[in-house]
C-alpha distance (Angstrom), angle and dihedral (degrees) to the residues before:
residue distance angle dihedral
M1 . . .
E2 3.79 . .
T3 3.76 123.4 .
S4 3.72 121.1 -155.5
E5 3.76 116.4 -148.3
R6 3.77 121.2 -167.7
K7 3.74 117.5 -150.6
I8 3.81 111.1 -128.2
D9 3.77 114.4 -129.1
L10 3.79 106.8 -149.9
F11 3.80 90.7 -159.7
E12 3.80 94.3 57.6
V13 3.80 108.5 103.1
A14 3.77 137.3 166.3
E15 3.77 117.5 -97.5
I16 3.78 113.1 -117.6
K17 3.76 117.2 -155.4
L18 3.78 125.1 -175.2
S19 3.76 117.3 -158.3
Y20 3.77 140.3 154.9
S21 3.77 122.3 -156.3
A22 3.79 114.4 -171.2
K23 3.78 113.6 -152.2
V24 3.81 95.0 -176.9
K25 3.79 126.6 59.5
N26 3.79 113.7 -113.0
S27 3.80 92.4 -119.4
L28 3.83 90.7 57.4
R29 3.80 96.0 52.5
P30 3.81 116.7 100.7
K31 3.79 115.0 -103.0
V32 3.79 117.5 -143.3
G33 3.77 126.5 -161.0
T34 3.79 105.0 152.3
S35 3.78 136.1 45.6
R36 3.82 88.7 -113.5
Q37 3.82 91.0 57.7
V38 3.81 90.5 47.0
Y39 3.81 90.2 50.0
E40 3.81 91.6 50.8
V41 3.81 92.8 51.4
F42 3.80 92.6 45.8
A43 3.82 90.8 46.5
Q44 3.80 90.1 57.0
A45 3.81 90.3 51.4
W46 3.81 95.5 46.9
E47 3.78 117.6 92.3
D48 3.81 107.8 -118.1
D49 3.80 92.9 -142.1
R50 3.83 92.0 55.3
I51 3.81 105.9 44.8
E52 3.81 92.8 79.6
F53 3.81 94.6 31.9
V54 3.83 113.4 51.0
E55 3.77 134.5 7.2
D56 3.82 115.9 -106.1
F57 3.80 128.6 -177.0
K58 3.81 118.5 -148.9
V59 3.79 137.2 178.7
M60 3.80 126.2 -147.2
L61 3.80 110.4 -150.0
L62 3.80 114.7 -148.5
S63 3.79 136.6 -164.2
R64 3.80 122.1 -135.7
A65 3.82 87.8 -91.9
N66 3.85 90.8 52.8
R67 3.79 92.8 -108.1
V68 3.80 113.4 150.0
L69 3.80 110.7 -108.3
G70 3.77 91.3 -179.4
I71 3.78 147.9 -53.7
V72 3.79 121.4 -112.9
T73 3.80 129.7 -169.5
I74 3.79 108.1 -131.8
S75 3.78 98.8 -178.3
S76 3.78 145.5 -5.2
G77 3.75 122.4 -155.9
G78 3.74 142.1 162.9
T79 3.76 133.4 -64.5
A80 3.80 93.8 -74.1
G81 3.79 106.4 35.3
T82 3.77 151.9 -19.1
V83 3.80 133.7 -138.9
V84 3.80 115.8 -116.9
D85 3.80 122.5 -159.6
V86 3.81 106.5 -153.9
K87 3.81 90.0 -155.3
L88 3.81 90.1 62.7
V89 3.81 91.1 50.7
Y90 3.78 91.2 57.1
A91 3.81 95.3 37.1
A92 3.80 86.9 64.1
A93 3.81 92.3 44.5
I94 3.79 93.5 50.0
K95 3.81 94.2 43.8
S96 3.82 90.7 53.4
A97 3.82 94.0 42.6
A98 3.81 88.8 -122.3
Q99 3.79 115.6 -179.3
S100 3.81 93.6 -157.5
I101 3.78 139.6 -3.9
V102 3.78 141.6 -143.8
I103 3.78 117.7 -152.1
A104 3.78 126.5 -154.5
H105 3.74 141.1 175.8
N106 3.76 133.6 176.6
H107 3.77 131.0 -124.2
P108 3.82 107.8 -143.7
S109 3.81 88.0 -162.4
G110 3.80 90.2 66.4
N111 3.82 91.4 -122.3
L112 3.80 109.1 139.5
L113 3.80 97.8 -167.2
P114 3.82 117.2 102.4
S115 3.80 119.3 -117.4
E116 3.80 122.6 -135.5
Q117 3.82 87.2 -103.3
D118 3.82 89.4 54.8
K119 3.81 90.0 52.3
R120 3.82 93.4 47.8
L121 3.81 92.4 48.5
T122 3.80 91.3 48.8
H123 3.80 89.9 52.0
R124 3.84 92.5 49.2
I125 3.81 93.1 49.3
K126 3.80 91.2 45.2
Q127 3.83 91.6 51.5
A128 3.81 91.6 50.4
G129 3.79 88.9 49.8
I130 3.79 91.5 53.7
I131 3.80 90.4 54.6
L132 3.82 92.6 46.8
D133 3.82 94.6 41.2
I134 3.82 90.3 -121.4
P135 3.81 104.1 119.3
V136 3.78 125.7 -152.3
L137 3.81 105.1 -126.6
D138 3.81 96.2 -172.9
H139 3.78 146.0 -17.4
L140 3.79 116.7 -140.7
I141 3.78 127.7 -162.5
M142 3.79 105.9 -151.2
T143 3.78 131.7 -154.3
S144 3.77 130.9 165.4
E145 3.81 88.7 -102.8
G146 3.81 103.4 42.8
Y147 3.76 148.1 -43.4
Y148 3.79 145.6 -102.4
S149 3.80 118.6 -136.1
F150 3.81 118.8 -154.3
A151 3.82 89.3 -160.5
D152 3.81 94.6 50.8
E153 3.81 90.3 49.1
G154 3.83 93.1 49.3
E155 3.80 93.0 -114.7
L156 3.78 97.7 120.5
């Protein structure tokens, strides 16, 4: 029986390529300037059958002119929470060349008030954004009946 051994080349590495391919003209992208406008764009992107079922965490990626580059789901959890990896939030922002972000998650319970965990997560993401020069403009808690804005409430 023959065994084939492959010599490992320590200088062989994967090629990493960063690119961004816009499929929508800048002038056609929604522009957001208020928490209400952000809520309306997020609400369109949220699946109706999930907002009262499981907790999802999403990021809205914005251009310098506050035009929406895209919305990405970072995590999905259970009925009472979801785990958010801050690195994934900013991986999406960097890959899309976002100039700022808005974060959002839903509360299936319908409760609009932020928990202490929500406040801690917001602070962690905001601190990472300061280092990367990609500010967090707002954090919305979404329900099927409304929203809570950290920025509007002075908690950002």
